[in-house]
PyMOL CGO cylinders between C-alpha atoms (Angstrom):
from pymol import cmd
from pymol.cgo import CYLINDER

trace = [
    CYLINDER, -0.05, -0.06, 0.05, 2.89, 2.48, 0.90, 0.3, 1, 1, 1, 1, 1, 1,
    CYLINDER, 2.89, 2.48, 0.90, 4.44, 1.61, -2.42, 0.3, 1, 1, 1, 1, 1, 1,
    CYLINDER, 4.44, 1.61, -2.42, 1.32, 2.41, -4.33, 0.3, 1, 1, 1, 1, 1, 1,
    CYLINDER, 1.32, 2.41, -4.33, 0.89, 5.67, -2.40, 0.3, 1, 1, 1, 1, 1, 1,
    CYLINDER, 0.89, 5.67, -2.40, 4.29, 6.54, -3.21, 0.3, 1, 1, 1, 1, 1, 1,
    CYLINDER, 4.29, 6.54, -3.21, 3.81, 5.86, -6.98, 0.3, 1, 1, 1, 1, 1, 1,
    CYLINDER, 3.81, 5.86, -6.98, 0.59, 8.06, -6.97, 0.3, 1, 1, 1, 1, 1, 1,
    CYLINDER, 0.59, 8.06, -6.97, 2.63, 10.80, -5.42, 0.3, 1, 1, 1, 1, 1, 1,
    CYLINDER, 2.63, 10.80, -5.42, 5.47, 10.56, -8.08, 0.3, 1, 1, 1, 1, 1, 1,
    CYLINDER, 5.47, 10.56, -8.08, 2.69, 10.50, -10.85, 0.3, 1, 1, 1, 1, 1, 1,
    CYLINDER, 2.69, 10.50, -10.85, 1.03, 13.85, -9.39, 0.3, 1, 1, 1, 1, 1, 1,
    CYLINDER, 1.03, 13.85, -9.39, 4.48, 15.42, -9.01, 0.3, 1, 1, 1, 1, 1, 1,
    CYLINDER, 4.48, 15.42, -9.01, 5.19, 14.65, -12.74, 0.3, 1, 1, 1, 1, 1, 1,
    CYLINDER, 5.19, 14.65, -12.74, 1.58, 15.82, -13.92, 0.3, 1, 1, 1, 1, 1, 1,
    CYLINDER, 1.58, 15.82, -13.92, 2.21, 19.16, -11.92, 0.3, 1, 1, 1, 1, 1, 1,
    CYLINDER, 2.21, 19.16, -11.92, 5.71, 19.59, -13.29, 0.3, 1, 1, 1, 1, 1, 1,
    CYLINDER, 5.71, 19.59, -13.29, 4.19, 19.03, -16.89, 0.3, 1, 1, 1, 1, 1, 1,
    CYLINDER, 4.19, 19.03, -16.89, 1.85, 21.67, -16.40, 0.3, 1, 1, 1, 1, 1, 1,
    CYLINDER, 1.85, 21.67, -16.40, 4.24, 24.18, -15.09, 0.3, 1, 1, 1, 1, 1, 1,
    CYLINDER, 4.24, 24.18, -15.09, 6.40, 23.70, -18.09, 0.3, 1, 1, 1, 1, 1, 1,
    CYLINDER, 6.40, 23.70, -18.09, 3.86, 23.34, -20.62, 0.3, 1, 1, 1, 1, 1, 1,
    CYLINDER, 3.86, 23.34, -20.62, 5.32, 25.08, -23.86, 0.3, 1, 1, 1, 1, 1, 1,
    CYLINDER, 5.32, 25.08, -23.86, 2.54, 24.41, -26.19, 0.3, 1, 1, 1, 1, 1, 1,
    CYLINDER, 2.54, 24.41, -26.19, 1.03, 28.02, -27.39, 0.3, 1, 1, 1, 1, 1, 1,
    CYLINDER, 1.03, 28.02, -27.39, -2.62, 26.92, -27.09, 0.3, 1, 1, 1, 1, 1, 1,
    CYLINDER, -2.62, 26.92, -27.09, -5.28, 28.46, -29.08, 0.3, 1, 1, 1, 1, 1, 1,
    CYLINDER, -5.28, 28.46, -29.08, -8.83, 28.74, -28.62, 0.3, 1, 1, 1, 1, 1, 1,
    CYLINDER, -8.83, 28.74, -28.62, -11.70, 29.43, -31.22, 0.3, 1, 1, 1, 1, 1, 1,
    CYLINDER, -11.70, 29.43, -31.22, -14.64, 31.49, -30.33, 0.3, 1, 1, 1, 1, 1, 1,
    CYLINDER, -14.64, 31.49, -30.33, -17.49, 30.93, -32.63, 0.3, 1, 1, 1, 1, 1, 1,
    CYLINDER, -17.49, 30.93, -32.63, -19.74, 34.01, -32.33, 0.3, 1, 1, 1, 1, 1, 1,
    CYLINDER, -19.74, 34.01, -32.33, -23.05, 35.10, -33.87, 0.3, 1, 1, 1, 1, 1, 1,
    CYLINDER, -23.05, 35.10, -33.87, -20.85, 37.78, -35.82, 0.3, 1, 1, 1, 1, 1, 1,
    CYLINDER, -20.85, 37.78, -35.82, -17.97, 35.49, -36.96, 0.3, 1, 1, 1, 1, 1, 1,
    CYLINDER, -17.97, 35.49, -36.96, -14.85, 33.57, -35.64, 0.3, 1, 1, 1, 1, 1, 1,
    CYLINDER, -14.85, 33.57, -35.64, -12.25, 34.90, -33.28, 0.3, 1, 1, 1, 1, 1, 1,
    CYLINDER, -12.25, 34.90, -33.28, -8.79, 32.84, -32.77, 0.3, 1, 1, 1, 1, 1, 1,
    CYLINDER, -8.79, 32.84, -32.77, -7.01, 33.36, -29.49, 0.3, 1, 1, 1, 1, 1, 1,
    CYLINDER, -7.01, 33.36, -29.49, -3.53, 32.50, -28.61, 0.3, 1, 1, 1, 1, 1, 1,
    CYLINDER, -3.53, 32.50, -28.61, -3.00, 32.00, -24.86, 0.3, 1, 1, 1, 1, 1, 1,
    CYLINDER, -3.00, 32.00, -24.86, 0.53, 33.24, -23.35, 0.3, 1, 1, 1, 1, 1, 1,
    CYLINDER, 0.53, 33.24, -23.35, 2.35, 30.60, -21.46, 0.3, 1, 1, 1, 1, 1, 1,
    CYLINDER, 2.35, 30.60, -21.46, 3.89, 33.65, -19.31, 0.3, 1, 1, 1, 1, 1, 1,
    CYLINDER, 3.89, 33.65, -19.31, 0.60, 33.70, -17.45, 0.3, 1, 1, 1, 1, 1, 1,
    CYLINDER, 0.60, 33.70, -17.45, 0.11, 29.88, -16.78, 0.3, 1, 1, 1, 1, 1, 1,
    CYLINDER, 0.11, 29.88, -16.78, -2.71, 30.16, -14.13, 0.3, 1, 1, 1, 1, 1, 1,
    CYLINDER, -2.71, 30.16, -14.13, -4.98, 32.45, -16.30, 0.3, 1, 1, 1, 1, 1, 1,
    CYLINDER, -4.98, 32.45, -16.30, -4.11, 29.95, -19.43, 0.3, 1, 1, 1, 1, 1, 1,
    CYLINDER, -4.11, 29.95, -19.43, -4.93, 26.86, -17.46, 0.3, 1, 1, 1, 1, 1, 1,
    CYLINDER, -4.93, 26.86, -17.46, -8.16, 28.35, -15.98, 0.3, 1, 1, 1, 1, 1, 1,
    CYLINDER, -8.16, 28.35, -15.98, -9.31, 29.60, -19.33, 0.3, 1, 1, 1, 1, 1, 1,
    CYLINDER, -9.31, 29.60, -19.33, -8.43, 26.23, -20.93, 0.3, 1, 1, 1, 1, 1, 1,
    CYLINDER, -8.43, 26.23, -20.93, -10.56, 24.29, -18.23, 0.3, 1, 1, 1, 1, 1, 1,
    CYLINDER, -10.56, 24.29, -18.23, -13.52, 26.53, -18.66, 0.3, 1, 1, 1, 1, 1, 1,
    CYLINDER, -13.52, 26.53, -18.66, -13.62, 26.27, -22.48, 0.3, 1, 1, 1, 1, 1, 1,
    CYLINDER, -13.62, 26.27, -22.48, -13.27, 22.28, -22.12, 0.3, 1, 1, 1, 1, 1, 1,
    CYLINDER, -13.27, 22.28, -22.12, -16.16, 22.36, -19.81, 0.3, 1, 1, 1, 1, 1, 1,
    CYLINDER, -16.16, 22.36, -19.81, -18.36, 24.29, -22.18, 0.3, 1, 1, 1, 1, 1, 1,
    CYLINDER, -18.36, 24.29, -22.18, -18.47, 27.09, -19.76, 0.3, 1, 1, 1, 1, 1, 1,
    CYLINDER, -18.47, 27.09, -19.76, -18.60, 29.87, -22.45, 0.3, 1, 1, 1, 1, 1, 1,
    CYLINDER, -18.60, 29.87, -22.45, -20.99, 28.09, -25.00, 0.3, 1, 1, 1, 1, 1, 1,
    CYLINDER, -20.99, 28.09, -25.00, -24.03, 30.23, -25.33, 0.3, 1, 1, 1, 1, 1, 1,
    CYLINDER, -24.03, 30.23, -25.33, -22.81, 33.29, -23.32, 0.3, 1, 1, 1, 1, 1, 1,
    CYLINDER, -22.81, 33.29, -23.32, -23.43, 36.82, -24.45, 0.3, 1, 1, 1, 1, 1, 1,
    CYLINDER, -23.43, 36.82, -24.45, -20.92, 39.78, -24.87, 0.3, 1, 1, 1, 1, 1, 1,
    CYLINDER, -20.92, 39.78, -24.87, -22.79, 41.48, -22.29, 0.3, 1, 1, 1, 1, 1, 1,
    CYLINDER, -22.79, 41.48, -22.29, -20.68, 44.77, -22.19, 0.3, 1, 1, 1, 1, 1, 1,
    CYLINDER, -20.68, 44.77, -22.19, -19.41, 46.43, -25.42, 0.3, 1, 1, 1, 1, 1, 1,
    CYLINDER, -19.41, 46.43, -25.42, -17.90, 49.82, -25.47, 0.3, 1, 1, 1, 1, 1, 1,
    CYLINDER, -17.90, 49.82, -25.47, -17.01, 51.37, -29.03, 0.3, 1, 1, 1, 1, 1, 1,
    CYLINDER, -17.01, 51.37, -29.03, -13.30, 52.06, -29.34, 0.3, 1, 1, 1, 1, 1, 1,
    CYLINDER, -13.30, 52.06, -29.34, -12.38, 50.32, -26.17, 0.3, 1, 1, 1, 1, 1, 1,
    CYLINDER, -12.38, 50.32, -26.17, -13.44, 46.63, -25.77, 0.3, 1, 1, 1, 1, 1, 1,
    CYLINDER, -13.44, 46.63, -25.77, -16.00, 43.60, -25.63, 0.3, 1, 1, 1, 1, 1, 1,
    CYLINDER, -16.00, 43.60, -25.63, -16.65, 41.73, -22.53, 0.3, 1, 1, 1, 1, 1, 1,
    CYLINDER, -16.65, 41.73, -22.53, -17.90, 38.34, -21.92, 0.3, 1, 1, 1, 1, 1, 1,
    CYLINDER, -17.90, 38.34, -21.92, -17.85, 35.60, -19.23, 0.3, 1, 1, 1, 1, 1, 1,
    CYLINDER, -17.85, 35.60, -19.23, -21.06, 35.77, -17.30, 0.3, 1, 1, 1, 1, 1, 1,
    CYLINDER, -21.06, 35.77, -17.30, -22.47, 32.32, -17.79, 0.3, 1, 1, 1, 1, 1, 1,
    CYLINDER, -22.47, 32.32, -17.79, -26.13, 33.53, -16.58, 0.3, 1, 1, 1, 1, 1, 1,
    CYLINDER, -26.13, 33.53, -16.58, -26.13, 35.61, -19.74, 0.3, 1, 1, 1, 1, 1, 1,
    CYLINDER, -26.13, 35.61, -19.74, -27.41, 32.26, -21.78, 0.3, 1, 1, 1, 1, 1, 1,
    CYLINDER, -27.41, 32.26, -21.78, -30.98, 33.07, -21.07, 0.3, 1, 1, 1, 1, 1, 1,
    CYLINDER, -30.98, 33.07, -21.07, -30.96, 36.68, -20.30, 0.3, 1, 1, 1, 1, 1, 1,
    CYLINDER, -30.96, 36.68, -20.30, -33.87, 38.55, -21.24, 0.3, 1, 1, 1, 1, 1, 1,
    CYLINDER, -33.87, 38.55, -21.24, -33.85, 41.82, -23.08, 0.3, 1, 1, 1, 1, 1, 1,
    CYLINDER, -33.85, 41.82, -23.08, -33.01, 44.97, -21.28, 0.3, 1, 1, 1, 1, 1, 1,
    CYLINDER, -33.01, 44.97, -21.28, -31.74, 42.67, -18.26, 0.3, 1, 1, 1, 1, 1, 1,
    CYLINDER, -31.74, 42.67, -18.26, -28.74, 44.02, -16.25, 0.3, 1, 1, 1, 1, 1, 1,
    CYLINDER, -28.74, 44.02, -16.25, -25.90, 41.61, -17.00, 0.3, 1, 1, 1, 1, 1, 1,
    CYLINDER, -25.90, 41.61, -17.00, -22.30, 40.89, -15.95, 0.3, 1, 1, 1, 1, 1, 1,
    CYLINDER, -22.30, 40.89, -15.95, -22.83, 40.38, -12.13, 0.3, 1, 1, 1, 1, 1, 1,
    CYLINDER, -22.83, 40.38, -12.13, -21.93, 36.71, -12.17, 0.3, 1, 1, 1, 1, 1, 1,
    CYLINDER, -21.93, 36.71, -12.17, -18.59, 34.70, -12.03, 0.3, 1, 1, 1, 1, 1, 1,
    CYLINDER, -18.59, 34.70, -12.03, -17.65, 31.58, -10.25, 0.3, 1, 1, 1, 1, 1, 1,
    CYLINDER, -17.65, 31.58, -10.25, -16.85, 31.91, -6.57, 0.3, 1, 1, 1, 1, 1, 1,
    CYLINDER, -16.85, 31.91, -6.57, -13.01, 32.00, -6.93, 0.3, 1, 1, 1, 1, 1, 1,
    CYLINDER, -13.01, 32.00, -6.93, -10.38, 34.63, -8.29, 0.3, 1, 1, 1, 1, 1, 1,
    CYLINDER, -10.38, 34.63, -8.29, -7.12, 33.97, -10.22, 0.3, 1, 1, 1, 1, 1, 1,
    CYLINDER, -7.12, 33.97, -10.22, -3.94, 35.64, -8.74, 0.3, 1, 1, 1, 1, 1, 1,
    CYLINDER, -3.94, 35.64, -8.74, -2.54, 38.64, -10.74, 0.3, 1, 1, 1, 1, 1, 1,
    CYLINDER, -2.54, 38.64, -10.74, 0.02, 37.71, -13.36, 0.3, 1, 1, 1, 1, 1, 1,
    CYLINDER, 0.02, 37.71, -13.36, 0.43, 41.11, -14.65, 0.3, 1, 1, 1, 1, 1, 1,
    CYLINDER, 0.43, 41.11, -14.65, 3.66, 41.08, -16.85, 0.3, 1, 1, 1, 1, 1, 1,
    CYLINDER, 3.66, 41.08, -16.85, 4.03, 44.79, -17.97, 0.3, 1, 1, 1, 1, 1, 1,
    CYLINDER, 4.03, 44.79, -17.97, 5.82, 45.85, -20.10, 0.3, 1, 1, 1, 1, 1, 1,
    CYLINDER, 5.82, 45.85, -20.10, 6.03, 42.44, -21.77, 0.3, 1, 1, 1, 1, 1, 1,
    CYLINDER, 6.03, 42.44, -21.77, 2.24, 41.93, -22.08, 0.3, 1, 1, 1, 1, 1, 1,
    CYLINDER, 2.24, 41.93, -22.08, 0.09, 45.11, -22.42, 0.3, 1, 1, 1, 1, 1, 1,
    CYLINDER, 0.09, 45.11, -22.42, -3.19, 46.29, -23.85, 0.3, 1, 1, 1, 1, 1, 1,
    CYLINDER, -3.19, 46.29, -23.85, -2.49, 46.38, -27.61, 0.3, 1, 1, 1, 1, 1, 1,
    CYLINDER, -2.49, 46.38, -27.61, -5.24, 46.18, -30.19, 0.3, 1, 1, 1, 1, 1, 1,
    CYLINDER, -5.24, 46.18, -30.19, -6.56, 42.67, -29.96, 0.3, 1, 1, 1, 1, 1, 1,
    CYLINDER, -6.56, 42.67, -29.96, -5.07, 41.91, -26.26, 0.3, 1, 1, 1, 1, 1, 1,
    CYLINDER, -5.07, 41.91, -26.26, -7.17, 39.24, -24.19, 0.3, 1, 1, 1, 1, 1, 1,
    CYLINDER, -7.17, 39.24, -24.19, -7.33, 40.25, -20.47, 0.3, 1, 1, 1, 1, 1, 1,
    CYLINDER, -7.33, 40.25, -20.47, -9.14, 39.14, -17.54, 0.3, 1, 1, 1, 1, 1, 1,
    CYLINDER, -9.14, 39.14, -17.54, -11.97, 41.24, -15.90, 0.3, 1, 1, 1, 1, 1, 1,
    CYLINDER, -11.97, 41.24, -15.90, -11.72, 42.23, -12.05, 0.3, 1, 1, 1, 1, 1, 1,
    CYLINDER, -11.72, 42.23, -12.05, -13.16, 43.97, -9.32, 0.3, 1, 1, 1, 1, 1, 1,
    CYLINDER, -13.16, 43.97, -9.32, -11.78, 47.45, -8.53, 0.3, 1, 1, 1, 1, 1, 1,
    CYLINDER, -11.78, 47.45, -8.53, -8.68, 48.25, -6.37, 0.3, 1, 1, 1, 1, 1, 1,
    CYLINDER, -8.68, 48.25, -6.37, -10.89, 49.71, -3.54, 0.3, 1, 1, 1, 1, 1, 1,
    CYLINDER, -10.89, 49.71, -3.54, -12.08, 45.87, -2.77, 0.3, 1, 1, 1, 1, 1, 1,
    CYLINDER, -12.08, 45.87, -2.77, -9.30, 43.90, -4.69, 0.3, 1, 1, 1, 1, 1, 1,
    CYLINDER, -9.30, 43.90, -4.69, -6.05, 45.64, -3.97, 0.3, 1, 1, 1, 1, 1, 1,
    CYLINDER, -6.05, 45.64, -3.97, -4.24, 42.55, -4.90, 0.3, 1, 1, 1, 1, 1, 1,
    CYLINDER, -4.24, 42.55, -4.90, -5.79, 42.86, -8.20, 0.3, 1, 1, 1, 1, 1, 1,
    CYLINDER, -5.79, 42.86, -8.20, -6.77, 39.19, -8.62, 0.3, 1, 1, 1, 1, 1, 1,
    CYLINDER, -6.77, 39.19, -8.62, -8.76, 38.39, -11.77, 0.3, 1, 1, 1, 1, 1, 1,
    CYLINDER, -8.76, 38.39, -11.77, -12.45, 37.13, -12.22, 0.3, 1, 1, 1, 1, 1, 1,
    CYLINDER, -12.45, 37.13, -12.22, -12.68, 33.36, -12.52, 0.3, 1, 1, 1, 1, 1, 1,
    CYLINDER, -12.68, 33.36, -12.52, -14.39, 33.56, -16.07, 0.3, 1, 1, 1, 1, 1, 1,
    CYLINDER, -14.39, 33.56, -16.07, -15.12, 37.20, -17.09, 0.3, 1, 1, 1, 1, 1, 1,
    CYLINDER, -15.12, 37.20, -17.09, -12.81, 38.49, -19.91, 0.3, 1, 1, 1, 1, 1, 1,
    CYLINDER, -12.81, 38.49, -19.91, -12.39, 41.19, -22.39, 0.3, 1, 1, 1, 1, 1, 1,
    CYLINDER, -12.39, 41.19, -22.39, -10.82, 41.66, -25.65, 0.3, 1, 1, 1, 1, 1, 1,
    CYLINDER, -10.82, 41.66, -25.65, -9.31, 45.05, -26.66, 0.3, 1, 1, 1, 1, 1, 1,
    CYLINDER, -9.31, 45.05, -26.66, -10.13, 47.12, -29.57, 0.3, 1, 1, 1, 1, 1, 1,
    CYLINDER, -10.13, 47.12, -29.57, -9.13, 50.55, -28.44, 0.3, 1, 1, 1, 1, 1, 1,
    CYLINDER, -9.13, 50.55, -28.44, -8.15, 53.39, -30.68, 0.3, 1, 1, 1, 1, 1, 1,
    CYLINDER, -8.15, 53.39, -30.68, -4.87, 54.61, -32.37, 0.3, 1, 1, 1, 1, 1, 1,
    CYLINDER, -4.87, 54.61, -32.37, -3.35, 57.25, -30.12, 0.3, 1, 1, 1, 1, 1, 1,
    CYLINDER, -3.35, 57.25, -30.12, -1.79, 60.58, -30.68, 0.3, 1, 1, 1, 1, 1, 1,
    CYLINDER, -1.79, 60.58, -30.68, 1.30, 61.76, -28.58, 0.3, 1, 1, 1, 1, 1, 1,
    CYLINDER, 1.30, 61.76, -28.58, -1.08, 64.23, -26.64, 0.3, 1, 1, 1, 1, 1, 1,
    CYLINDER, -1.08, 64.23, -26.64, -3.54, 61.06, -26.05, 0.3, 1, 1, 1, 1, 1, 1,
    CYLINDER, -3.54, 61.06, -26.05, -0.52, 59.00, -24.91, 0.3, 1, 1, 1, 1, 1, 1,
    CYLINDER, -0.52, 59.00, -24.91, 0.55, 61.86, -22.69, 0.3, 1, 1, 1, 1, 1, 1,
    CYLINDER, 0.55, 61.86, -22.69, -2.77, 61.89, -20.87, 0.3, 1, 1, 1, 1, 1, 1,
    CYLINDER, -2.77, 61.89, -20.87, -2.73, 58.01, -20.58, 0.3, 1, 1, 1, 1, 1, 1,
    CYLINDER, -2.73, 58.01, -20.58, 0.65, 58.35, -18.92, 0.3, 1, 1, 1, 1, 1, 1,
    CYLINDER, 0.65, 58.35, -18.92, -0.83, 60.79, -16.43, 0.3, 1, 1, 1, 1, 1, 1,
    CYLINDER, -0.83, 60.79, -16.43, -3.60, 58.40, -15.47, 0.3, 1, 1, 1, 1, 1, 1,
    CYLINDER, -3.60, 58.40, -15.47, -1.08, 55.66, -15.23, 0.3, 1, 1, 1, 1, 1, 1,
    CYLINDER, -1.08, 55.66, -15.23, 1.13, 57.79, -12.90, 0.3, 1, 1, 1, 1, 1, 1,
    CYLINDER, 1.13, 57.79, -12.90, -2.08, 58.31, -10.61, 0.3, 1, 1, 1, 1, 1, 1,
    CYLINDER, -2.08, 58.31, -10.61, -3.35, 54.67, -10.55, 0.3, 1, 1, 1, 1, 1, 1,
    CYLINDER, -3.35, 54.67, -10.55, 0.09, 53.08, -10.16, 0.3, 1, 1, 1, 1, 1, 1,
    CYLINDER, 0.09, 53.08, -10.16, 2.16, 55.89, -8.29, 0.3, 1, 1, 1, 1, 1, 1,
    CYLINDER, 2.16, 55.89, -8.29, 4.34, 56.12, -11.26, 0.3, 1, 1, 1, 1, 1, 1,
    CYLINDER, 4.34, 56.12, -11.26, 5.44, 52.46, -11.53, 0.3, 1, 1, 1, 1, 1, 1,
    CYLINDER, 5.44, 52.46, -11.53, 3.80, 51.75, -15.07, 0.3, 1, 1, 1, 1, 1, 1,
    CYLINDER, 3.80, 51.75, -15.07, 5.61, 53.72, -17.77, 0.3, 1, 1, 1, 1, 1, 1,
    CYLINDER, 5.61, 53.72, -17.77, 5.01, 53.78, -21.40, 0.3, 1, 1, 1, 1, 1, 1,
    CYLINDER, 5.01, 53.78, -21.40, 8.13, 53.11, -23.16, 0.3, 1, 1, 1, 1, 1, 1,
    CYLINDER, 8.13, 53.11, -23.16, 8.87, 54.48, -26.55, 0.3, 1, 1, 1, 1, 1, 1,
    CYLINDER, 8.87, 54.48, -26.55, 8.48, 51.08, -28.18, 0.3, 1, 1, 1, 1, 1, 1,
    CYLINDER, 8.48, 51.08, -28.18, 5.07, 50.72, -26.66, 0.3, 1, 1, 1, 1, 1, 1,
    CYLINDER, 5.07, 50.72, -26.66, 4.05, 54.39, -27.44, 0.3, 1, 1, 1, 1, 1, 1,
    CYLINDER, 4.05, 54.39, -27.44, 4.88, 53.34, -31.11, 0.3, 1, 1, 1, 1, 1, 1,
    CYLINDER, 4.88, 53.34, -31.11, 2.51, 50.31, -31.04, 0.3, 1, 1, 1, 1, 1, 1,
    CYLINDER, 2.51, 50.31, -31.04, -0.33, 52.31, -29.48, 0.3, 1, 1, 1, 1, 1, 1,
    CYLINDER, -0.33, 52.31, -29.48, 0.23, 55.11, -32.02, 0.3, 1, 1, 1, 1, 1, 1,
    CYLINDER, 0.23, 55.11, -32.02, 0.50, 53.02, -35.16, 0.3, 1, 1, 1, 1, 1, 1,
    CYLINDER, 0.50, 53.02, -35.16, -1.99, 50.04, -34.18, 0.3, 1, 1, 1, 1, 1, 1,
    CYLINDER, -1.99, 50.04, -34.18, -3.81, 51.39, -31.09, 0.3, 1, 1, 1, 1, 1, 1,
    CYLINDER, -3.81, 51.39, -31.09, -5.18, 49.81, -28.01, 0.3, 1, 1, 1, 1, 1, 1,
    CYLINDER, -5.18, 49.81, -28.01, -6.00, 51.06, -24.27, 0.3, 1, 1, 1, 1, 1, 1,
    CYLINDER, -6.00, 51.06, -24.27, -2.71, 51.97, -22.55, 0.3, 1, 1, 1, 1, 1, 1,
    CYLINDER, -2.71, 51.97, -22.55, -4.58, 53.59, -19.59, 0.3, 1, 1, 1, 1, 1, 1,
    CYLINDER, -4.58, 53.59, -19.59, -5.09, 49.87, -18.38, 0.3, 1, 1, 1, 1, 1, 1,
    CYLINDER, -5.09, 49.87, -18.38, -1.63, 48.99, -18.46, 0.3, 1, 1, 1, 1, 1, 1,
    CYLINDER, -1.63, 48.99, -18.46, -0.05, 47.14, -15.44, 0.3, 1, 1, 1, 1, 1, 1,
    CYLINDER, -0.05, 47.14, -15.44, -3.41, 47.06, -13.58, 0.3, 1, 1, 1, 1, 1, 1,
    CYLINDER, -3.41, 47.06, -13.58, -5.09, 44.15, -15.16, 0.3, 1, 1, 1, 1, 1, 1,
    CYLINDER, -5.09, 44.15, -15.16, -3.71, 40.64, -16.41, 0.3, 1, 1, 1, 1, 1, 1,
    CYLINDER, -3.71, 40.64, -16.41, -3.18, 40.34, -20.14, 0.3, 1, 1, 1, 1, 1, 1,
    CYLINDER, -3.18, 40.34, -20.14, -3.09, 36.71, -20.83, 0.3, 1, 1, 1, 1, 1, 1,
    CYLINDER, -3.09, 36.71, -20.83, -3.47, 36.32, -24.69, 0.3, 1, 1, 1, 1, 1, 1,
    CYLINDER, -3.47, 36.32, -24.69, -4.34, 37.81, -28.07, 0.3, 1, 1, 1, 1, 1, 1,
    CYLINDER, -4.34, 37.81, -28.07, -6.49, 37.65, -31.11, 0.3, 1, 1, 1, 1, 1, 1,
    CYLINDER, -6.49, 37.65, -31.11, -4.60, 35.90, -33.90, 0.3, 1, 1, 1, 1, 1, 1,
    CYLINDER, -4.60, 35.90, -33.90, -7.36, 35.90, -36.00, 0.3, 1, 1, 1, 1, 1, 1,
    CYLINDER, -7.36, 35.90, -36.00, -10.69, 37.62, -36.39, 0.3, 1, 1, 1, 1, 1, 1,
    CYLINDER, -10.69, 37.62, -36.39, -9.98, 41.10, -35.33, 0.3, 1, 1, 1, 1, 1, 1,
    CYLINDER, -9.98, 41.10, -35.33, -12.25, 42.32, -37.99, 0.3, 1, 1, 1, 1, 1, 1,
    CYLINDER, -12.25, 42.32, -37.99, -14.98, 40.33, -36.13, 0.3, 1, 1, 1, 1, 1, 1,
    CYLINDER, -14.98, 40.33, -36.13, -13.93, 42.17, -32.93, 0.3, 1, 1, 1, 1, 1, 1,
    CYLINDER, -13.93, 42.17, -32.93, -14.13, 45.33, -34.82, 0.3, 1, 1, 1, 1, 1, 1,
    CYLINDER, -14.13, 45.33, -34.82, -17.79, 44.55, -35.95, 0.3, 1, 1, 1, 1, 1, 1,
    CYLINDER, -17.79, 44.55, -35.95, -18.86, 43.81, -32.38, 0.3, 1, 1, 1, 1, 1, 1,
    CYLINDER, -18.86, 43.81, -32.38, -17.43, 46.98, -30.65, 0.3, 1, 1, 1, 1, 1, 1,
    CYLINDER, -17.43, 46.98, -30.65, -19.26, 48.92, -33.06, 0.3, 1, 1, 1, 1, 1, 1,
    CYLINDER, -19.26, 48.92, -33.06, -22.77, 47.52, -32.38, 0.3, 1, 1, 1, 1, 1, 1,
    CYLINDER, -22.77, 47.52, -32.38, -25.41, 49.88, -30.90, 0.3, 1, 1, 1, 1, 1, 1,
    CYLINDER, -25.41, 49.88, -30.90, -25.79, 49.26, -27.05, 0.3, 1, 1, 1, 1, 1, 1,
    CYLINDER, -25.79, 49.26, -27.05, -28.11, 50.60, -24.30, 0.3, 1, 1, 1, 1, 1, 1,
    CYLINDER, -28.11, 50.60, -24.30, -27.00, 52.98, -21.65, 0.3, 1, 1, 1, 1, 1, 1,
    CYLINDER, -27.00, 52.98, -21.65, -25.38, 50.13, -19.69, 0.3, 1, 1, 1, 1, 1, 1,
    CYLINDER, -25.38, 50.13, -19.69, -23.36, 49.08, -22.61, 0.3, 1, 1, 1, 1, 1, 1,
    CYLINDER, -23.36, 49.08, -22.61, -25.31, 45.98, -23.40, 0.3, 1, 1, 1, 1, 1, 1,
    CYLINDER, -25.31, 45.98, -23.40, -25.78, 45.37, -27.23, 0.3, 1, 1, 1, 1, 1, 1,
    CYLINDER, -25.78, 45.37, -27.23, -29.37, 45.98, -28.38, 0.3, 1, 1, 1, 1, 1, 1,
    CYLINDER, -29.37, 45.98, -28.38, -29.08, 42.85, -30.32, 0.3, 1, 1, 1, 1, 1, 1,
    CYLINDER, -29.08, 42.85, -30.32, -27.58, 39.94, -28.58, 0.3, 1, 1, 1, 1, 1, 1,
    CYLINDER, -27.58, 39.94, -28.58, -24.08, 39.13, -29.71, 0.3, 1, 1, 1, 1, 1, 1,
    CYLINDER, -24.08, 39.13, -29.71, -23.38, 35.57, -28.43, 0.3, 1, 1, 1, 1, 1, 1,
    CYLINDER, -23.38, 35.57, -28.43, -20.48, 33.06, -28.28, 0.3, 1, 1, 1, 1, 1, 1,
    CYLINDER, -20.48, 33.06, -28.28, -21.97, 30.13, -29.95, 0.3, 1, 1, 1, 1, 1, 1,
    CYLINDER, -21.97, 30.13, -29.95, -19.02, 27.89, -29.11, 0.3, 1, 1, 1, 1, 1, 1,
    CYLINDER, -19.02, 27.89, -29.11, -15.69, 28.04, -27.65, 0.3, 1, 1, 1, 1, 1, 1,
    CYLINDER, -15.69, 28.04, -27.65, -13.37, 25.21, -28.36, 0.3, 1, 1, 1, 1, 1, 1,
    CYLINDER, -13.37, 25.21, -28.36, -9.58, 24.13, -28.00, 0.3, 1, 1, 1, 1, 1, 1,
    CYLINDER, -9.58, 24.13, -28.00, -8.09, 23.94, -31.33, 0.3, 1, 1, 1, 1, 1, 1,
    CYLINDER, -8.09, 23.94, -31.33, -4.38, 23.52, -30.28, 0.3, 1, 1, 1, 1, 1, 1,
]
cmd.load_cgo(trace, "trace")
């Protein structure tokens, strides 16, 4: 019996070591009512990667709505109660009863256009900046002028006590391609869109109500692991 227990322990250790050294760049396909979006998950954020993959494999995201959409900013999903939401109902209040420890890796991972990031509660109740178990957003943003980048840096200085600084390289990306730099260093970015950014563009441009819910539901029909 002791030998069997020891063997089991070794197997568990081996599986844990494998998870920690997983070098596969996993990809997830979101089939939505407005087109397909392919996401690549970062290995630099293994806790978020593994949690997202777990939920995808369980079918957690199948049928959920993009419940919060803001033009030139982002699209948000991950509240599983939205599958059967009624028109005009307030959404976005549900997430499984656990959080993911922050894996903020700025400036390597940042809020460029197409970034996949985890939603979370605000600093006042969540000073550790732990992420929601299921809610995520995909950045669209806008291309930034030097003036806008300077203003974004001012906001970052206030929010992060000057610890998050937009490098010349990041400013160039935000100038040429766009994004939401004022969120940098405060939310965990754990992946990016590799195909279907045009679909994200269409979704972020839909008409919404006063609470940023699309007037016509935009749904994730199915989320599946493709690699």
